[in-house]
C-alpha positions in Angstrom: -73.6 1.4 -45.5 -71.0 3.6 -44.0 -67.3 2.7 -44.2 -66.4 4.5 -40.9 -65.4 2.0 -38.2 -67.6 1.7 -35.2 -66.1 3.3 -32.0 -64.7 0.8 -29.5 -66.9 0.2 -26.5 -64.2 1.5 -24.1 -63.5 4.7 -26.1 -67.3 5.3 -26.2 -67.7 4.9 -22.5 -64.8 7.2 -21.7 -66.2 9.8 -24.1 -69.6 9.7 -22.4 -68.1 10.2 -18.8 -65.1 12.4 -19.6 -66.7 15.5 -18.0 -67.5 13.6 -14.9 -64.0 12.2 -14.6 -62.5 15.7 -15.0 -64.6 16.9 -12.0 -63.7 13.9 -9.9 -60.0 13.9 -10.8 -59.0 17.5 -11.8 -55.6 17.8 -13.4 -53.3 20.2 -11.5 -52.5 23.4 -13.4 -49.3 23.2 -15.4 -46.4 25.4 -14.3 -44.2 27.1 -16.8 -40.7 25.6 -17.0 -38.1 27.8 -15.1 -36.0 30.0 -17.2 -32.4 29.2 -17.7 -31.1 31.9 -15.3 -33.5 30.7 -12.6 -32.3 27.1 -13.1 -28.6 28.3 -12.9 -29.3 30.3 -9.7 -31.0 27.3 -8.1 -28.0 25.0 -8.9 -25.6 27.6 -7.6 -27.6 27.9 -4.4 -27.5 24.1 -3.9 -23.8 24.0 -4.5 -23.2 26.8 -2.1 -25.3 25.1 0.6 -23.4 21.9 0.0 -20.0 23.6 0.5 -21.3 25.4 3.5 -22.4 22.1 5.0 -19.1 20.5 4.3 -17.2 23.5 5.8 -19.3 23.3 9.0 -18.9 19.5 9.2 -15.1 19.7 8.4 -14.8 16.0 7.6 -11.5 14.1 7.5 -10.7 13.2 3.9 -7.2 11.7 4.4 -5.2 10.2 7.3 -1.5 9.4 7.3 0.4 7.5 10.0 4.1 7.7 10.8 6.3 5.9 13.3 10.0 5.4 14.2 11.7 2.5 15.9 14.0 2.8 18.9 17.2 4.5 17.6 15.6 5.7 14.5 14.9 9.3 13.5 12.7 10.3 10.5 11.9 13.4 8.6 8.4 13.6 7.0 7.5 16.2 4.4 3.7 16.7 4.3 1.7 17.7 1.2 1.2 21.3 2.4 5.0 21.8 2.8 5.1 21.3 6.5 7.9 19.2 7.9 7.9 16.8 10.8 11.0 15.5 12.5 10.2 12.3 14.5 12.4 11.4 17.3 13.2 7.8 18.4 10.2 5.7 19.5 7.6 8.1 18.1 4.1 7.5 16.8 2.1 10.3 15.1 -0.8 10.5 12.7 -1.9 13.4 10.5 -5.6 14.0 9.6 -6.4 16.3 6.7 -9.7 18.1 7.0 -11.4 20.8 4.8 -10.9 23.6 7.3 -7.9 22.3 9.4 -4.9 20.1 9.6 -4.6 17.9 12.7 -1.8 15.7 14.2 -2.1 13.3 17.0 1.1 12.5 18.9 0.7 9.2 20.7 4.3 8.6 21.8 7.7 10.2 21.7 8.3 13.7 20.4 8.1 15.6 17.1 9.7 18.9 15.9 7.0 20.6 13.8 7.9 23.1 11.1 4.4 24.1 10.0 3.7 25.7 6.6 1.5 28.8 7.1 -2.2 28.5 6.0 -4.4 31.2 7.3 -7.7 29.4 6.8 -6.4 25.9 7.7 -4.8 26.0 11.2 -2.6 23.2 12.3 -3.7 21.6 15.5 -1.6 19.1 17.5 -3.3 16.9 20.1 -1.0 15.1 22.6 -2.6 13.7 25.8 -4.0 16.5 27.8 -2.6 19.3 25.6 -3.8 20.8 22.3 -1.5 23.2 20.3 -2.9 25.4 17.6 -0.7 27.3 15.1 -0.9 28.9 11.7 2.8 28.6 10.9 5.8 28.2 13.2 8.5 25.9 14.6 7.8 24.1 17.8 8.4 20.9 19.7 5.9 18.6 21.4 7.1 15.9 23.7 4.9 13.3 25.4 6.7 12.6 28.7 4.0 10.1 29.8 0.3 9.5 29.3 -0.9 12.6 31.1 2.2 14.9 30.8 3.1 16.8 27.6 5.7 19.5 27.1 5.4 22.2 24.4 8.5 24.3 23.4 8.3 27.2 20.9 11.3 28.2 18.8 9.7 30.4 16.2 6.3 32.1 15.6 3.5 31.8 18.0 1.3 29.0 19.3 -1.7 28.7 21.5 -1.7 25.8 24.0 -4.9 24.6 25.6 -5.8 21.8 28.1 -9.2 20.5 29.3 -9.0 22.1 32.7 -7.3 25.4 31.7 -7.9 28.5 29.5 -5.7 28.6 26.4 -2.4 30.5 26.7 -0.1 31.9 24.0 3.6 31.0 23.8 6.3 33.2 22.4 9.7 32.0 21.1 11.9 30.7 23.9 8.9 29.7 26.1 7.8 26.3 27.3 4.8 25.0 29.0 3.9 21.6 30.5 0.4 20.2 30.6 -0.1 17.7 33.4 -3.3 15.9 34.0 -5.3 18.5 32.1 -3.8 21.5 33.8 -1.3 23.9 32.2 1.7 24.7 34.4 3.3 28.2 34.6 5.1 29.2 31.4 8.9 28.9 31.6 11.6 30.6 29.7 14.0 28.1 28.1 16.8 27.8 25.5 14.8 26.4 22.7 18.0 25.2 20.9 19.0 23.1 23.9 15.4 21.8 24.3 15.5 20.6 20.7 19.1 19.3 20.8 17.8 15.7 20.3 17.7 16.4 16.6 21.5 16.5 16.8 21.7 13.3 18.9 22.1 15.1 22.1 20.0 14.8 25.3 20.2 17.8 27.5 19.1 17.6 31.2 19.0 20.7 33.3 18.0 19.9 36.9 15.6 17.3 35.4 13.8 15.1 37.8 15.1 11.5 37.5 11.6 10.0 36.7 11.2 12.5 33.8 14.8 11.7 32.6 14.0 8.0 32.7 10.8 8.5 30.8 12.7 10.2 28.0 15.5 7.6 27.9 13.0 4.8 27.4 12.4 6.2 23.9 16.1 5.6 23.0 16.5 2.0 24.4 14.7 -1.2 23.3 15.0 -2.9 26.6 13.1 -1.5 29.6 14.4 1.0 32.1 12.7 0.7 35.5 12.8 3.1 38.4 11.8 0.9 41.3 12.0 3.3 44.2 9.5 6.2 44.0 11.6 8.2 46.4 14.3 8.5 43.7 11.9 10.3 41.3 12.7 13.8 42.5 16.5 13.5 42.2 17.8 16.1 39.8 20.0 15.2 36.8 22.0 17.6 34.7 24.4 17.2 31.8 24.6 16.7 28.0 24.6 13.1 26.8 24.7 11.1 23.5 21.3 10.0 22.5 22.8 7.1 20.5 24.6 5.7 23.6 22.0 5.6 26.4 23.8 2.6 28.0 26.9 4.8 28.6 24.7 7.3 30.5 23.2 4.5 32.6 26.8 3.4 33.4 27.7 6.9 34.5 24.5 7.4 36.5 25.8 6.0 39.8 28.7 8.5 39.8 26.2 11.4 39.3 23.4 10.4 41.7 23.1 8.1 44.7 21.7 5.2 42.7 22.7 1.7 41.7 22.0 0.5 38.1 21.5 -3.3 37.8 21.5 -5.0 34.4 19.0 -7.9 34.1 19.3 -11.0 32.1 16.7 -9.9 29.6 18.6 -6.7 28.9 16.4 -4.5 31.0 17.9 -2.1 33.6 16.7 -1.4 37.2 17.6 1.8 38.9 17.6 1.5 42.7 18.8 3.5 45.6 22.5 3.0 46.3 23.0 0.8 49.4 24.7 2.6 52.3 28.4 1.9 52.8 29.3 -0.4 55.6 
């Protein structure tokens, strides 16, 4: 009698049909494992493609929001060394992207002192205008929803609007974007245009409706210009940004208007009634 164990019925069946199973279900040929340099090159290629995709996509990885109350001024130092000086009643957000830096000005005005970054331009969006810069000192003011003013003090910026080809500004130049259209470039005294940082408001033949729009950022209670025919009146002078009420008191002696104080603290500017 043999001491060798009898083969299990399942093993015996598999042994008898192994050749047929190989023909019906062939095993794919094995591939040699890639060499270490080949694996490294493949990983490097994947990483390069990932960075290229991110660069093309240019996603936002950080957003910061800043605001000032009426009568407040605030200096903000950004992580790249750029400095923002926010005027009274201003709202701005800064979005950091891989290939660019972006600021959105929603109200008020900001003096931008931008740190140079050749491969990460700084772009400011404000209503109908967009300002692109690599490094410079410039001021952006939102006069109302569809009117923006850009003034350049140092460097060079490019200003674009939806309905106009981009234009370049040089120091001492200013441009308005109104309703998506860029107006003719004007030569200005940049220091006077930015005098607000020293608590001075400078008007030079400024239309009254534009002056009122600016003054609203320095006064908590509303200022209303009831008569549209007064909008084109021109106002000139240098005034204290911390004492807008004093300017309103003086206004009837400068222009043919009446200023009426309301119970809620608001002010209405009306045409001065004719003398009897």
